[in-house]
PLY file of the C-alpha trace (Angstrom):
ply
format ascii 1.0
element vertex 571
property float x
property float y
property float z
element edge 570
property int vertex1
property int vertex2
end_header
-15.21 68.33 -15.89
-18.02 67.26 -18.12
-21.21 66.63 -16.02
-21.20 63.13 -17.05
-18.01 62.01 -15.25
-19.23 64.43 -12.47
-22.10 62.07 -11.73
-19.76 59.14 -11.61
-18.83 57.92 -8.18
-15.76 57.38 -6.71
-13.90 54.14 -7.54
-13.83 52.97 -3.45
-17.56 53.58 -3.51
-17.89 50.89 -6.66
-15.72 48.66 -4.86
-17.79 48.68 -1.22
-20.89 47.95 -3.38
-19.37 44.99 -5.16
-18.05 43.68 -1.82
-22.03 42.67 -1.22
-22.47 40.78 -3.72
-23.29 37.49 -2.54
-21.02 34.47 -3.47
-22.46 31.23 -4.38
-21.25 27.86 -5.56
-25.02 27.27 -7.51
-25.75 30.94 -8.70
-23.39 32.48 -10.94
-25.08 36.35 -10.93
-22.94 37.52 -8.86
-19.61 36.84 -11.52
-21.97 37.64 -14.14
-22.62 41.32 -12.75
-18.62 41.55 -12.05
-17.47 40.74 -15.44
-20.42 43.16 -16.85
-18.50 45.52 -14.51
-15.05 44.78 -16.16
-16.70 46.24 -19.31
-17.69 49.27 -17.75
-16.29 52.60 -17.40
-12.88 52.73 -16.07
-13.86 53.75 -12.44
-16.58 50.51 -12.42
-13.55 48.70 -14.52
-11.21 49.61 -11.98
-13.68 48.13 -8.59
-14.24 44.94 -10.63
-10.17 44.40 -11.46
-9.47 44.32 -7.68
-8.27 41.15 -7.03
-9.34 40.57 -3.68
-12.93 40.86 -4.55
-12.80 37.67 -6.24
-11.58 35.28 -3.47
-15.42 34.80 -2.16
-16.74 34.06 -5.48
-13.45 31.76 -6.08
-13.87 29.83 -2.76
-17.32 29.67 -2.91
-17.59 27.62 -6.02
-14.16 26.00 -6.04
-14.03 23.46 -3.22
-11.87 21.40 -5.15
-8.38 21.49 -6.56
-5.38 19.43 -7.28
-2.71 21.10 -4.46
0.31 21.06 -6.50
-1.81 23.22 -9.16
-3.19 25.53 -6.74
-0.03 26.08 -5.63
2.03 26.93 -9.37
-1.64 29.08 -9.53
-1.08 30.96 -6.65
2.46 31.69 -7.57
1.84 32.66 -11.39
-0.79 34.89 -10.82
0.70 36.42 -7.57
-2.41 35.72 -5.57
-4.47 37.79 -7.48
-8.23 35.93 -7.06
-9.88 37.53 -10.65
-6.94 35.89 -12.48
-7.29 32.53 -10.67
-11.18 32.16 -11.37
-10.55 32.96 -14.85
-7.89 30.13 -14.95
-9.97 27.84 -13.58
-13.20 28.60 -15.82
-10.95 28.07 -18.80
-10.25 24.30 -17.23
-14.26 24.25 -16.60
-14.91 24.82 -20.24
-12.14 22.61 -21.22
-13.84 19.69 -19.12
-17.34 20.10 -20.25
-16.19 19.99 -24.09
-14.13 16.76 -23.01
-17.07 15.28 -21.28
-19.76 15.95 -24.42
-16.67 14.23 -26.62
-16.99 11.30 -24.13
-20.85 11.20 -24.62
-21.06 11.67 -28.39
-18.03 8.57 -28.55
-20.71 5.92 -28.07
-19.39 4.03 -31.14
-15.33 4.32 -30.60
-14.69 2.64 -27.00
-10.58 3.29 -27.77
-11.54 6.99 -28.12
-13.35 7.21 -25.65
-11.05 5.33 -23.15
-7.74 7.86 -23.44
-10.30 11.17 -23.30
-11.28 9.56 -19.82
-7.81 9.14 -19.14
-7.21 12.55 -19.27
-9.42 13.26 -16.39
-8.11 10.58 -14.03
-4.39 11.51 -14.50
-4.70 15.06 -15.32
-7.57 17.47 -14.82
-9.16 15.36 -12.11
-10.35 17.46 -8.87
-8.75 20.68 -10.75
-12.37 19.89 -12.39
-14.50 18.36 -10.10
-16.87 21.27 -9.20
-17.62 22.32 -12.78
-18.79 18.30 -13.39
-20.62 18.67 -10.19
-22.45 21.24 -11.06
-23.31 19.68 -14.63
-24.32 16.39 -12.67
-26.97 18.70 -10.93
-28.25 20.13 -13.60
-32.11 20.40 -13.68
-33.47 17.79 -16.22
-35.56 20.44 -17.95
-38.26 17.98 -18.56
-41.09 18.97 -17.00
-43.07 16.05 -17.78
-41.17 14.01 -15.44
-42.84 15.87 -13.06
-45.94 15.68 -14.18
-48.43 13.94 -11.12
-50.94 12.27 -13.29
-51.64 10.20 -16.35
-54.03 12.76 -18.03
-51.48 15.18 -17.73
-48.65 12.67 -19.25
-51.17 12.11 -22.36
-52.36 15.57 -23.11
-48.89 17.05 -22.73
-49.85 19.63 -20.71
-46.17 20.10 -19.34
-44.45 20.02 -22.37
-40.56 19.50 -22.24
-38.37 22.66 -22.19
-34.93 23.60 -22.04
-32.60 23.89 -19.18
-30.02 26.27 -20.38
-30.23 28.70 -23.45
-27.52 26.74 -25.33
-29.15 22.88 -24.53
-31.81 20.91 -26.05
-33.78 18.96 -23.49
-32.96 16.31 -24.82
-29.30 16.64 -23.98
-29.50 17.41 -20.06
-30.16 13.84 -19.06
-27.33 12.29 -20.95
-24.96 15.29 -19.77
-25.61 14.61 -16.36
-25.18 10.61 -16.61
-21.56 11.32 -18.22
-20.27 14.25 -15.77
-21.50 11.82 -12.86
-19.77 8.47 -14.77
-16.62 11.23 -14.90
-16.71 12.06 -11.01
-16.94 8.32 -10.27
-13.52 7.69 -11.85
-11.86 10.65 -10.78
-12.89 9.95 -7.11
-12.19 6.09 -7.35
-8.98 6.45 -8.99
-7.55 8.69 -6.22
-9.12 6.35 -3.82
-6.59 3.60 -4.72
-3.67 4.73 -3.02
-6.28 4.77 0.38
-7.05 1.00 -0.43
-4.03 0.00 -0.99
-2.23 1.57 2.13
-5.16 0.03 4.21
-4.70 -3.37 3.06
-1.19 -3.62 2.94
-0.17 -6.99 4.98
3.31 -6.04 5.05
3.32 -2.79 6.82
-1.01 -2.09 8.22
-1.27 1.48 9.47
-2.75 2.38 12.62
-3.18 5.45 12.34
-6.65 7.07 12.79
-6.09 9.62 10.12
-5.98 6.65 7.60
-8.95 5.30 9.09
-10.99 8.64 8.75
-10.27 8.39 5.21
-10.55 4.92 4.58
-14.07 4.95 5.63
-14.63 8.42 3.89
-13.40 6.81 0.89
-16.66 4.00 0.41
-18.31 7.02 -0.54
-16.45 6.97 -3.69
-19.19 4.19 -4.60
-21.76 7.18 -4.69
-19.28 9.58 -6.67
-18.78 11.68 -3.28
-15.28 13.40 -2.68
-13.11 13.06 0.57
-13.80 16.76 0.42
-17.27 16.62 0.24
-17.48 14.33 3.14
-15.18 16.43 4.86
-17.43 19.42 4.11
-20.60 17.32 5.14
-18.17 16.11 8.64
-17.98 20.04 9.23
-21.75 20.96 9.18
-22.74 18.44 11.46
-19.97 19.50 14.31
-21.41 22.88 13.71
-24.72 21.47 14.17
-23.38 20.03 17.24
-21.81 22.93 18.68
-23.98 24.11 21.16
-24.18 21.37 23.32
-20.24 21.20 22.35
-20.29 24.25 23.92
-20.76 22.62 26.84
-17.87 19.93 26.93
-16.40 19.18 30.17
-13.15 17.01 30.47
-13.64 13.08 30.84
-15.32 12.15 34.47
-16.84 15.55 34.99
-20.81 16.30 34.24
-21.84 16.67 30.23
-18.80 14.55 28.68
-21.37 12.25 27.45
-22.60 14.80 25.43
-20.29 13.24 22.84
-21.85 10.16 22.29
-24.86 11.40 22.95
-25.06 13.64 20.14
-23.86 10.93 17.63
-27.32 10.01 16.05
-25.59 9.84 12.27
-25.90 6.15 11.40
-24.72 3.42 9.39
-21.73 2.12 7.67
-20.85 4.37 4.51
-20.05 7.61 5.44
-22.17 9.39 2.27
-25.26 6.95 4.14
-25.03 8.93 7.39
-23.25 12.41 6.70
-26.53 13.07 4.87
-29.24 15.39 6.40
-32.11 13.62 8.20
-30.79 10.79 8.25
-32.53 8.06 9.84
-30.59 4.48 9.28
-29.82 2.30 12.02
-26.61 2.50 13.98
-23.30 0.91 13.20
-20.64 0.79 15.61
-17.95 1.61 13.20
-19.99 4.74 11.85
-20.21 5.96 15.59
-16.57 5.62 15.95
-16.13 7.58 12.49
-18.46 10.28 13.81
-16.85 10.36 17.52
-13.44 11.07 16.03
-14.38 13.47 13.24
-16.23 15.96 16.09
-13.22 14.93 18.58
-10.74 16.33 15.44
-12.53 19.15 15.20
-12.26 19.74 18.96
-8.51 19.81 18.92
-8.23 16.17 20.30
-6.59 13.80 18.98
-8.77 10.18 18.67
-7.47 6.61 17.81
-9.28 3.58 17.84
-8.29 0.53 19.26
-10.14 -2.95 20.78
-10.47 -3.92 24.19
-11.96 -7.10 25.01
-13.69 -7.71 21.68
-15.14 -4.30 21.38
-14.03 -0.95 20.03
-13.04 1.77 21.80
-11.26 5.24 21.36
-8.36 6.62 23.28
-8.60 10.43 23.41
-5.21 11.55 23.74
-3.70 14.60 26.55
-1.93 17.14 24.80
-0.60 17.72 28.46
1.71 15.05 29.58
0.98 16.01 32.64
-2.68 15.49 32.56
-3.91 11.41 31.96
-5.29 10.45 28.25
-8.63 8.61 28.20
-10.09 5.19 27.18
-13.62 5.85 25.78
-16.36 3.18 25.78
-18.37 4.98 22.64
-20.46 2.29 22.81
-21.79 2.36 25.86
-22.96 5.89 26.44
-23.71 5.56 30.38
-20.06 4.48 31.19
-17.33 6.77 32.08
-14.06 7.68 30.72
-11.01 5.63 32.21
-7.68 6.96 32.25
-5.33 4.90 29.98
-3.32 3.75 33.37
-6.46 2.38 35.22
-7.89 0.84 32.15
-4.42 -0.98 31.94
-3.96 -1.86 35.34
-7.12 -2.10 37.37
-9.94 -3.24 34.94
-11.10 -6.67 34.28
-11.03 -5.43 30.17
-8.50 -7.19 28.64
-5.21 -5.54 27.12
-5.91 -2.31 24.74
-4.97 -3.81 21.41
-4.53 -0.81 18.38
-7.18 -1.34 15.99
-5.60 -1.40 12.54
-7.59 0.59 10.11
-8.27 -2.23 7.49
-9.89 -4.13 10.57
-12.48 -1.47 10.98
-12.97 -1.00 7.35
-13.67 -4.65 7.18
-16.19 -4.35 9.98
-18.06 -2.03 7.59
-18.33 -4.42 5.06
-19.69 -7.14 7.11
-21.99 -4.96 8.95
-23.37 -4.28 4.95
-23.11 -7.96 3.50
-25.64 -8.51 6.09
-28.06 -6.11 5.93
-29.97 -5.44 2.37
-30.99 -2.30 3.39
-29.21 0.51 1.14
-30.67 3.77 1.19
-28.84 6.75 -0.70
-30.97 10.05 -1.62
-31.92 10.37 -5.36
-30.02 6.38 -6.15
-32.53 3.41 -6.74
-32.27 1.11 -4.11
-30.37 -2.02 -6.24
-27.79 0.51 -7.52
-27.26 1.89 -4.32
-26.31 -1.86 -3.20
-24.42 -2.26 -6.29
-22.26 0.42 -6.26
-20.94 0.10 -2.85
-20.50 -3.79 -3.52
-18.63 -2.63 -6.33
-16.52 -0.61 -4.03
-16.36 -3.51 -1.37
-14.85 -5.72 -4.38
-12.26 -2.60 -5.13
-10.64 -2.63 -2.08
-10.68 -6.59 -1.80
-8.32 -5.99 -4.90
-5.67 -4.44 -2.50
-5.96 -7.49 -0.08
-4.24 -9.64 -2.81
-1.53 -7.86 -3.49
0.86 -10.60 -1.64
-0.61 -12.64 -3.73
0.47 -11.38 -6.99
-3.07 -10.70 -8.10
-6.21 -13.46 -7.96
-8.08 -12.85 -11.10
-11.39 -12.24 -9.23
-9.63 -8.85 -7.82
-11.63 -7.13 -10.10
-15.55 -6.70 -9.92
-17.62 -6.48 -12.99
-17.87 -2.38 -12.87
-22.09 -1.65 -12.80
-24.00 -0.52 -15.59
-23.90 3.11 -14.36
-20.33 3.29 -14.12
-19.23 2.70 -17.50
-15.67 4.21 -17.80
-14.62 2.90 -14.60
-12.65 -0.85 -16.26
-10.10 1.00 -18.09
-9.46 4.43 -16.53
-9.72 3.00 -12.69
-9.04 -0.44 -12.59
-6.67 -1.03 -15.35
-5.26 2.32 -14.93
-5.30 3.03 -11.45
-5.00 -0.73 -9.99
-1.81 -2.45 -11.83
0.47 -0.06 -10.95
-0.08 -0.76 -7.18
-0.27 -4.96 -7.43
2.67 -6.84 -8.71
1.26 -8.35 -12.11
2.65 -12.67 -11.70
5.22 -13.70 -13.25
5.55 -17.53 -14.87
7.62 -18.13 -11.72
7.45 -16.84 -8.21
9.76 -17.23 -5.80
11.43 -20.10 -7.47
8.13 -22.02 -8.29
7.50 -22.96 -11.87
3.64 -22.27 -12.39
2.34 -25.52 -13.76
-0.51 -24.36 -15.53
-1.85 -21.12 -17.60
-4.85 -18.88 -17.90
-7.29 -19.72 -20.30
-6.01 -23.73 -20.47
-9.14 -25.96 -20.22
-8.49 -29.36 -17.96
-9.85 -32.28 -16.32
-9.96 -32.60 -12.71
-9.76 -36.42 -12.17
-10.17 -36.17 -8.34
-13.30 -33.66 -8.08
-14.73 -35.26 -11.47
-14.65 -31.89 -13.13
-14.11 -30.01 -16.03
-13.22 -26.20 -16.49
-11.22 -23.67 -17.72
-8.28 -21.62 -15.54
-9.28 -18.30 -14.33
-6.23 -17.19 -12.33
-3.49 -18.50 -10.21
-2.79 -17.30 -6.29
-0.82 -18.73 -3.21
-2.97 -21.02 -1.31
-2.79 -19.32 1.51
-4.10 -16.45 0.09
-7.00 -18.16 -1.51
-7.93 -19.81 1.79
-7.81 -16.53 3.28
-10.55 -15.81 0.55
-12.42 -19.11 1.21
-12.83 -18.77 5.41
-15.87 -18.10 6.34
-17.75 -19.04 2.93
-19.26 -22.64 4.17
-16.78 -24.53 1.97
-13.60 -26.70 2.82
-9.98 -24.81 2.76
-7.56 -25.94 0.57
-5.04 -28.82 1.67
-2.11 -27.18 0.66
0.79 -25.11 2.24
0.46 -21.57 2.18
3.14 -20.59 -0.58
1.66 -23.50 -3.02
0.36 -22.21 -6.54
-2.90 -22.79 -6.86
-5.46 -22.28 -9.74
-8.55 -20.40 -9.73
-11.48 -22.16 -12.12
-14.61 -21.84 -13.51
-15.91 -25.32 -13.48
-19.19 -26.92 -14.97
-22.00 -27.99 -13.30
-19.87 -26.98 -9.80
-19.67 -23.07 -9.13
-18.43 -24.20 -5.48
-15.43 -25.64 -6.66
-13.21 -22.37 -6.88
-9.71 -23.70 -6.83
-7.71 -26.35 -7.76
-4.08 -27.89 -7.06
-1.57 -28.64 -10.04
-2.90 -32.20 -10.63
-5.61 -31.06 -13.08
-4.67 -32.31 -16.85
-5.02 -29.99 -20.08
-7.81 -31.27 -22.49
-8.90 -30.09 -25.70
-12.35 -28.57 -25.58
-15.75 -29.11 -26.79
-18.23 -27.17 -28.35
-20.43 -28.68 -25.20
-18.00 -27.45 -22.30
-17.33 -23.93 -23.95
-21.11 -23.18 -23.94
-21.72 -24.29 -20.65
-18.95 -22.08 -18.88
-20.74 -19.32 -21.22
-24.07 -20.45 -19.94
-23.11 -20.64 -16.13
-20.60 -17.92 -15.44
-21.98 -14.21 -16.63
-18.19 -13.10 -15.86
-17.61 -15.45 -18.97
-17.27 -12.86 -21.76
-15.78 -10.38 -19.42
-12.23 -12.52 -19.25
-12.47 -14.35 -22.45
-12.43 -13.12 -26.01
-12.74 -16.34 -28.20
-10.95 -19.28 -28.38
-7.65 -20.62 -30.25
-8.02 -24.37 -31.32
-5.01 -26.50 -33.04
-7.04 -29.22 -34.79
-4.10 -30.98 -35.82
-2.83 -31.19 -32.22
-6.01 -31.49 -30.25
-5.30 -28.43 -28.35
-7.11 -25.32 -27.59
-6.92 -22.69 -25.12
-9.55 -19.00 -24.56
-8.12 -15.90 -25.51
-7.55 -13.69 -22.92
-9.25 -10.20 -22.40
-7.07 -7.38 -21.66
-8.02 -7.72 -18.09
-6.56 -10.62 -17.95
-3.77 -10.08 -20.05
-2.79 -7.25 -17.88
-2.71 -9.08 -14.73
-1.34 -12.35 -16.43
1.57 -10.92 -18.56
3.15 -14.11 -19.48
0.08 -16.28 -19.72
-1.32 -15.36 -23.33
2.46 -16.17 -24.93
2.95 -18.91 -22.73
-0.83 -20.85 -23.67
-0.06 -19.68 -27.47
3.03 -21.71 -27.49
1.44 -24.56 -25.88
-1.13 -24.88 -28.54
1.34 -25.09 -31.52
3.73 -26.77 -29.58
4.00 -31.08 -30.19
3.89 -31.82 -26.39
0 1
1 2
2 3
3 4
4 5
5 6
6 7
7 8
8 9
9 10
10 11
11 12
12 13
13 14
14 15
15 16
16 17
17 18
18 19
19 20
20 21
21 22
22 23
23 24
24 25
25 26
26 27
27 28
28 29
29 30
30 31
31 32
32 33
33 34
34 35
35 36
36 37
37 38
38 39
39 40
40 41
41 42
42 43
43 44
44 45
45 46
46 47
47 48
48 49
49 50
50 51
51 52
52 53
53 54
54 55
55 56
56 57
57 58
58 59
59 60
60 61
61 62
62 63
63 64
64 65
65 66
66 67
67 68
68 69
69 70
70 71
71 72
72 73
73 74
74 75
75 76
76 77
77 78
78 79
79 80
80 81
81 82
82 83
83 84
84 85
85 86
86 87
87 88
88 89
89 90
90 91
91 92
92 93
93 94
94 95
95 96
96 97
97 98
98 99
99 100
100 101
101 102
102 103
103 104
104 105
105 106
106 107
107 108
108 109
109 110
110 111
111 112
112 113
113 114
114 115
115 116
116 117
117 118
118 119
119 120
120 121
121 122
122 123
123 124
124 125
125 126
126 127
127 128
128 129
129 130
130 131
131 132
132 133
133 134
134 135
135 136
136 137
137 138
138 139
139 140
140 141
141 142
142 143
143 144
144 145
145 146
146 147
147 148
148 149
149 150
150 151
151 152
152 153
153 154
154 155
155 156
156 157
157 158
158 159
159 160
160 161
161 162
162 163
163 164
164 165
165 166
166 167
167 168
168 169
169 170
170 171
171 172
172 173
173 174
174 175
175 176
176 177
177 178
178 179
179 180
180 181
181 182
182 183
183 184
184 185
185 186
186 187
187 188
188 189
189 190
190 191
191 192
192 193
193 194
194 195
195 196
196 197
197 198
198 199
199 200
200 201
201 202
202 203
203 204
204 205
205 206
206 207
207 208
208 209
209 210
210 211
211 212
212 213
213 214
214 215
215 216
216 217
217 218
218 219
219 220
220 221
221 222
222 223
223 224
224 225
225 226
226 227
227 228
228 229
229 230
230 231
231 232
232 233
233 234
234 235
235 236
236 237
237 238
238 239
239 240
240 241
241 242
242 243
243 244
244 245
245 246
246 247
247 248
248 249
249 250
250 251
251 252
252 253
253 254
254 255
255 256
256 257
257 258
258 259
259 260
260 261
261 262
262 263
263 264
264 265
265 266
266 267
267 268
268 269
269 270
270 271
271 272
272 273
273 274
274 275
275 276
276 277
277 278
278 279
279 280
280 281
281 282
282 283
283 284
284 285
285 286
286 287
287 288
288 289
289 290
290 291
291 292
292 293
293 294
294 295
295 296
296 297
297 298
298 299
299 300
300 301
301 302
302 303
303 304
304 305
305 306
306 307
307 308
308 309
309 310
310 311
311 312
312 313
313 314
314 315
315 316
316 317
317 318
318 319
319 320
320 321
321 322
322 323
323 324
324 325
325 326
326 327
327 328
328 329
329 330
330 331
331 332
332 333
333 334
334 335
335 336
336 337
337 338
338 339
339 340
340 341
341 342
342 343
343 344
344 345
345 346
346 347
347 348
348 349
349 350
350 351
351 352
352 353
353 354
354 355
355 356
356 357
357 358
358 359
359 360
360 361
361 362
362 363
363 364
364 365
365 366
366 367
367 368
368 369
369 370
370 371
371 372
372 373
373 374
374 375
375 376
376 377
377 378
378 379
379 380
380 381
381 382
382 383
383 384
384 385
385 386
386 387
387 388
388 389
389 390
390 391
391 392
392 393
393 394
394 395
395 396
396 397
397 398
398 399
399 400
400 401
401 402
402 403
403 404
404 405
405 406
406 407
407 408
408 409
409 410
410 411
411 412
412 413
413 414
414 415
415 416
416 417
417 418
418 419
419 420
420 421
421 422
422 423
423 424
424 425
425 426
426 427
427 428
428 429
429 430
430 431
431 432
432 433
433 434
434 435
435 436
436 437
437 438
438 439
439 440
440 441
441 442
442 443
443 444
444 445
445 446
446 447
447 448
448 449
449 450
450 451
451 452
452 453
453 454
454 455
455 456
456 457
457 458
458 459
459 460
460 461
461 462
462 463
463 464
464 465
465 466
466 467
467 468
468 469
469 470
470 471
471 472
472 473
473 474
474 475
475 476
476 477
477 478
478 479
479 480
480 481
481 482
482 483
483 484
484 485
485 486
486 487
487 488
488 489
489 490
490 491
491 492
492 493
493 494
494 495
495 496
496 497
497 498
498 499
499 500
500 501
501 502
502 503
503 504
504 505
505 506
506 507
507 508
508 509
509 510
510 511
511 512
512 513
513 514
514 515
515 516
516 517
517 518
518 519
519 520
520 521
521 522
522 523
523 524
524 525
525 526
526 527
527 528
528 529
529 530
530 531
531 532
532 533
533 534
534 535
535 536
536 537
537 538
538 539
539 540
540 541
541 542
542 543
543 544
544 545
545 546
546 547
547 548
548 549
549 550
550 551
551 552
552 553
553 554
554 555
555 556
556 557
557 558
558 559
559 560
560 561
561 562
562 563
563 564
564 565
565 566
566 567
567 568
568 569
569 570
């Protein structure tokens, strides 16, 4: 035996040493060490090839996955964590290259749109962690950290590159586009949750959907359901010392559940942040209460009693009672369900649909201008929240056959959303309206210019919907409800000099547009340029209409052709 080989340690010793490499999500030095060991002598390489050695590094880096793909990886690699790790790293590289292509395709919106769809329909959460790390890159520009004007002017803190292969000028754009792609992935995947939440035909009463629904509101800040769950787990572990002293309802110490709920506000991403000091919001309190109860193995369900939100803690033992808890009144003892139903003057116990609770969140938010998200400007935080609220509202018009205002304009910091989330994600959920609904013929078409003699108004048709759904939208907005039967078709409109007039009946008459009317609508409504792309005029017949954007064509697939035929007809 040579002296060099005799000086080598046994493979088991090397394996034991490598087991002590710390697994980290943000520091890949341990993984680089393992990769270097794969290129070393046979004994060291043998130790580094050991599959279970890679498991903690895999789990530390990859907290997100597409479950079906993960199952396939496990089967394909026979549970070899090293092979799984390298498969995921290959996906990471593919995702970052694709993100770079999207970033550089500024002049080709169609190709950029197609590449963005790959993230929502294929890569999705399998590449989430790589994009999150990319979005969290240090900006690498030291002059962004300068304290004084002199430092900026003298250049005493020159820009430096963050990574060896990146010029510092690339870092901020890469961070931005990685964040934008995270946003389309999470919001695309929230559409199913929102459609279940706001389905009028089959309201879901489950506490699971309530938790998922409130969690999904964080998608406005590009935060995934899994990330909120991890934050929730951190909260639970923070309270473990107090929860260990938990006692059954009615005994000393029970109120610890309510006393420890100090995380506030309406959106999970807000009140699950460290050092949160926002105001208390009842829905958030119920959310955290249910989360902590679940970690304790207790099934909890939100209910309404006397117009107040409560929670039922269900007993897993049929011989023991379940309890009604007034979460908002920490000094009031929980009451067994039987007593609450028969003896207390509380009123009936009514299930609280998840959609109702989420709508309460919207109401709380709409009346509070204060929105504070860590590392996000306040005005953008509010814009993001309003955008998600509008996306949720999209689902309330499923039965209305798609009112046009179901889409809100995505903020500038969500540049990929219109196509990758709204046009691709929502239409499969919403039924596009046809020219005939339940036997009714729609009298007018989207893009038609009209005059309303009753209201002395002129404008254009933006969409159409059932009157009942229009009135649900108008209710509580300080405007008169429509005097039509719920199943009557009404028209969503843009009206010159009268923004309060939002819906009209079929009594309107078509008119030939004038330049003055077109200019007025364009100047008065910022959304005009979003929904219409031009004007189709027939000067001989003195007819005209607005050309529909792709968004409108998706939602009203028959109206564009109907309008074109009307303009060219002799009617």
